[in-house]
C-alpha positions in Angstrom: 90.6 63.6 10.0 88.9 61.9 6.7 86.1 60.2 6.3 85.1 56.8 4.4 81.9 58.7 3.4 83.8 62.0 2.9 87.7 60.9 2.1 88.8 64.7 1.6 90.4 67.0 3.9 87.9 69.9 3.4 85.1 70.7 5.0 82.0 71.5 2.3 80.0 67.8 2.6 77.2 67.5 0.3 73.7 68.0 1.8 72.6 64.6 0.8 74.4 62.7 2.1 73.9 63.9 5.6 70.3 61.8 7.2 67.6 64.5 8.2 64.2 64.3 9.4 61.5 65.9 7.8 60.9 69.7 9.5 64.1 69.8 10.7 66.5 72.5 9.4 69.8 71.4 7.7 72.3 74.3 7.3 72.7 74.1 3.8 76.7 73.6 2.2 77.7 76.5 1.5 76.2 78.3 4.3 78.2 75.7 6.1 81.3 76.9 4.8 81.1 80.7 6.0 80.1 79.5 9.7 83.3 77.1 9.6 85.1 79.6 8.1 84.1 82.5 11.2 84.5 80.0 13.8 88.5 80.2 13.3 88.5 76.7 14.5 92.0 76.0 15.9 93.1 71.5 15.5 92.1 71.0 19.7 89.0 74.1 19.7 86.4 72.9 22.2 83.0 73.7 20.1 79.4 74.1 21.8 76.8 74.0 19.2 73.5 74.8 20.1 70.7 74.2 18.8 73.0 71.6 16.1 69.7 70.1 14.4 71.0 68.0 11.6 75.0 68.1 13.6 76.4 69.3 9.8 78.5 71.5 11.5 79.7 69.1 14.2 80.4 65.9 12.0 82.4 69.1 9.7 84.3 70.0 12.9 84.9 66.7 14.4 86.5 65.7 10.9 88.2 68.8 10.5 89.6 69.2 14.4 90.1 65.0 15.2 92.0 66.4 18.3 89.3 68.6 19.2 85.8 68.2 21.1 82.7 69.4 20.0 79.4 69.4 22.0 76.3 69.1 20.3 73.3 71.0 22.5 69.8 70.2 21.3 66.5 70.0 23.1 64.8 67.2 21.1 65.5 63.9 21.3 64.8 62.4 18.2 66.5 64.9 16.7 69.7 64.5 19.3 69.2 61.1 17.8 69.5 62.1 14.2 73.0 64.0 15.1 74.3 60.6 16.7 73.4 58.9 13.7 75.2 61.7 11.5 78.1 60.9 13.3 78.6 57.8 13.1 77.5 57.4 9.5 80.9 59.7 9.0 82.7 57.8 11.5 83.3 61.1 13.6 84.4 59.9 17.2 84.8 63.4 19.1 81.2 64.6 19.2 79.1 64.4 22.8 75.8 65.4 22.2 73.4 66.9 25.1 69.9 66.9 25.2 68.6 70.1 26.9 67.6 73.2 26.3 69.8 76.6 26.2 70.4 78.5 28.4 69.2 76.6 31.3 71.6 73.5 30.2 75.0 75.9 29.4 75.7 75.1 32.7 76.0 71.4 33.4 78.3 71.1 29.8 81.3 69.1 30.6 83.9 71.5 28.9 84.6 74.9 28.5 84.2 76.5 25.3 86.6 78.4 23.1 84.3 78.3 19.7 80.9 78.7 20.1 78.3 78.5 16.8 74.6 79.6 17.9 72.2 78.1 15.5 69.0 78.2 17.1 67.4 79.0 20.5 65.1 81.5 22.3 65.0 84.1 23.3 68.4 83.7 21.5 69.7 87.0 23.0 69.8 85.4 26.3 71.2 82.5 25.4 74.2 84.7 23.5 74.8 86.1 27.1 74.8 83.0 29.2 77.1 81.2 26.5 79.6 84.7 26.9 80.1 83.5 30.6 81.5 80.2 29.7 83.3 81.3 26.7 87.3 81.3 27.4 89.2 84.4 26.6 90.1 85.0 23.3 86.9 82.7 22.1 84.7 83.4 19.2 80.7 83.4 18.8 79.3 83.0 15.5 75.3 83.0 15.2 72.9 82.8 12.3 69.8 84.7 12.1 67.2 84.4 9.1 64.9 87.2 10.4 65.3 90.8 11.2 64.4 90.6 14.6 66.8 87.4 15.3 69.3 89.7 13.5 68.9 93.2 16.0 68.9 90.7 19.0 72.4 89.4 18.2 73.9 92.5 17.3 72.7 94.2 20.7 73.9 91.4 22.6 77.4 91.1 20.6 77.5 95.2 21.5 76.0 94.9 25.0 78.9 92.4 25.7 81.8 94.4 24.0 82.6 91.8 21.8 85.5 92.7 19.4 85.9 92.3 15.7 82.5 91.6 15.5 81.8 90.3 11.4 78.0 90.2 9.7 78.0 88.9 6.5 74.6 87.6 4.6 74.6 84.6 2.3 73.8 84.9 -1.1 73.4 81.8 -2.9 72.2 80.2 -5.7 72.2 76.5 -7.2 71.8 75.0 -10.4 68.8 73.1 -10.7 67.3 71.0 -13.4 63.5 71.1 -13.7 62.2 69.2 -16.5 64.2 70.1 -19.6 65.5 73.4 -18.6 68.3 74.1 -15.9 67.8 77.2 -14.1 69.2 78.5 -10.4 67.2 78.7 -7.2 68.1 80.4 -4.3 68.9 79.2 -0.8 66.9 81.0 1.8 69.4 84.0 2.9 71.4 84.1 6.3 72.5 86.5 8.3 76.0 84.9 10.4 76.9 87.3 13.0 80.8 86.6 14.6 82.5 88.2 17.7 85.2 88.1 19.7 85.6 87.2 23.9 88.7 89.7 24.4 
């Protein structure tokens, strides 16, 4: 599916096409591409996006998998409404936004997932373990960590859950920026992306 705003079949929507709120994290385009690759989506995937923030992953997934279902979980009402506006902006209709706090709200979500993206939440290890209970066999979990504490908690959680095909990647991305009359490369904050499968 394509959108009037993004009339391409490839992912990688530029960051500036999304509406934003001050202080709300946005998964940068290059990191999003890594996340989408790690999810290994199928045409009819059911994705839970926990800590969906600006809604970049739900929008990109909704466009890539128009016959799939995306459930975006966000605890803050204003941020949940931002996700809805971004989905509307891109014409994405297969995203359902749930206002709630993980892990408590997971038991009430409408469909069981075969893919889960965990982009935030505390305590991250408990969220991972609760998500695992609902994840379908052969399903995949992809989680991001921006610090060593989260990296350790997610790694330990995946090991305790006996996840298979565990993969850990750290992004190292630089973007060309113009500063005054000069062009220079500026680093995008590095992030760890962890993934694993439920057998």
